[in-house]
Structure formats: structure tokens, C-alpha cells
C-alpha positions as CSV (number, residue, x, y, z in Angstrom):
1,X,17.8,-21.1,-24.3
2,X,17.6,-18.4,-21.6
3,X,14.1,-17.1,-20.7
4,X,14.1,-13.3,-20.2
5,X,13.1,-12.0,-16.8
6,X,10.8,-9.1,-16.0
7,X,12.5,-6.2,-14.3
8,X,13.1,-7.0,-10.7
9,X,13.0,-10.8,-11.1
10,X,16.4,-11.2,-12.7
11,X,18.1,-12.3,-9.5
12,X,15.8,-14.9,-8.2
13,X,17.5,-17.4,-5.9
14,X,15.0,-20.2,-6.3
15,X,15.3,-22.8,-9.0
16,X,12.8,-23.1,-11.8
17,X,10.9,-26.4,-12.0
18,X,8.1,-28.0,-13.9
19,X,6.7,-29.8,-10.8
20,X,3.2,-28.9,-9.7
21,X,3.2,-26.4,-6.8
22,X,0.3,-25.4,-4.7
23,X,-0.8,-21.8,-5.3
24,X,-0.7,-21.1,-1.6
25,X,3.0,-22.1,-1.5
26,X,3.6,-19.8,-4.4
27,X,1.8,-16.8,-2.7
28,X,3.6,-17.5,0.6
29,X,6.9,-17.5,-1.3
30,X,6.1,-14.2,-3.0
31,X,5.1,-12.5,0.2
32,X,8.5,-13.3,1.7
33,X,10.1,-11.3,-1.1
34,X,10.7,-7.7,-0.2
35,X,9.3,-6.3,-3.4
36,X,5.9,-7.9,-2.8
37,X,5.8,-7.7,1.0
38,X,6.4,-3.9,0.8
39,X,3.0,-3.4,-1.0
40,X,0.9,-5.5,1.3
41,X,0.3,-2.9,4.1
42,X,-0.8,-0.2,1.6
43,X,-3.1,-2.8,-0.1
44,X,-4.6,-3.7,3.2
45,X,-5.1,-0.1,4.1
46,X,-6.6,0.8,0.7
47,X,-9.1,-2.1,0.9
48,X,-10.4,-0.9,4.3
49,X,-9.9,2.9,3.8
50,X,-13.5,3.8,4.6
51,X,-13.2,2.2,8.0
52,X,-10.0,4.2,8.7
53,X,-11.2,7.7,7.6
54,X,-14.9,7.4,7.2
55,X,-17.0,7.0,4.0
56,X,-17.1,10.7,3.1
57,X,-13.3,11.3,3.3
58,X,-12.7,7.9,1.7
59,X,-14.7,9.0,-1.3
60,X,-12.3,12.0,-1.8
61,X,-9.0,10.4,-0.8
62,X,-6.9,7.3,-1.0
63,X,-3.7,5.9,0.5
64,X,-1.0,6.0,-2.1
65,X,2.1,4.7,-0.5
66,X,3.7,3.7,2.8
67,X,7.5,4.0,2.9
68,X,9.6,4.1,6.1
69,X,6.5,5.0,8.2
70,X,5.3,7.8,6.0
71,X,1.8,7.3,4.7
72,X,1.1,9.3,1.6
73,X,-2.6,10.1,1.1
74,X,-3.9,11.6,-2.1
75,X,-6.9,13.9,-2.0
76,X,-9.1,15.0,-5.0
77,X,-8.9,18.7,-4.4
78,X,-7.1,21.3,-2.3
79,X,-10.0,21.7,0.2
80,X,-10.1,17.9,0.7
81,X,-6.4,17.9,1.1
82,X,-6.7,20.5,3.8
83,X,-9.3,18.4,5.5
84,X,-7.0,15.3,5.4
85,X,-4.1,17.4,6.7
86,X,-6.4,18.7,9.6
87,X,-7.2,15.0,10.5
88,X,-3.7,13.7,9.8
89,X,-3.0,12.7,13.4
90,X,-6.3,10.9,13.7
91,X,-5.7,9.2,10.4
92,X,-2.2,8.2,11.5
93,X,-3.5,6.7,14.7
94,X,-6.3,4.7,12.9
95,X,-3.9,3.5,10.2
96,X,-1.5,2.5,12.9
97,X,-4.2,0.5,14.6
98,X,-5.2,-1.1,11.3
99,X,-1.7,-2.1,10.3
100,X,0.1,-2.6,13.6
101,X,2.3,-0.6,16.0
102,X,5.2,1.2,14.3
103,X,3.8,1.1,10.8
104,X,2.7,4.7,10.4
105,X,4.7,7.6,12.0
106,X,3.6,10.4,9.7
107,X,0.8,11.3,7.2
108,X,1.8,13.3,4.1
109,X,-0.9,14.7,1.8
110,X,-0.8,15.2,-1.9
111,X,-3.5,16.5,-4.3
112,X,-4.4,14.8,-7.5
113,X,-7.6,14.5,-9.5
114,X,-7.8,10.7,-9.3
115,X,-6.4,9.7,-5.9
116,X,-6.8,6.0,-6.6
117,X,-4.7,6.1,-9.7
118,X,-1.8,3.8,-9.3
119,X,-3.4,1.6,-6.7
């Protein structure tokens, strides 16, 4: 009997086993897979967003994605979006410091009512 795979897991290279495996080994293995590793920087940034942008802006915005150096930040309203755009270079520098050199090259701002939706 073949067990169906979730989308994205159909081409796993490792063999399935019933042997007990330490959870740390499982997590380490997952983090080496591109699909999971790609989400780690944005997760780290989201968890410490207030330290990056300050508590007031953090209450009205959230990092949404980080692809190819472009950090997408969602703001709750147009005025807050304008504020984030005004501070985009400072946010880029602070995010870069938080994540490491070469991680963030540009900040793009979008407006949506619930900026944390999808995190």
C-alpha cells in the first residue's frame, strides 16, 4: 500500500523507517530542506519585529515574506504604510542586522487590514 504524500513532500529522498528518531534530528533534517529553511528568516524576524521597528510600528505592521532579499512588510492602513515606506531604509538596515549580512536588500510595503494574516 502506498501512503499519499502532502503537496511538496512527494519527492523525499530519505527512506521511511519505524525506528525511533530524536526530535532534534528530525528538526535538523527539516531545516536542511529548502522549503522549510526558506521560512526561517521571516519567522525569526516576525518573532522579534518590535525590536526591529519599535513597539508602535510593530503594532501596525508585520513582516510578510522575504524572497531574494526583498522584505515585504504589511501595514494596517495607508498612513501606516506611508510611515513604513518613510522608514524603509532604517527597517532594511535593522532587519539586515537581525538576520545577517546580505539577507535584506529592499523593503516593499503592502497595506492590508490584518498584517499578521498568513504568518
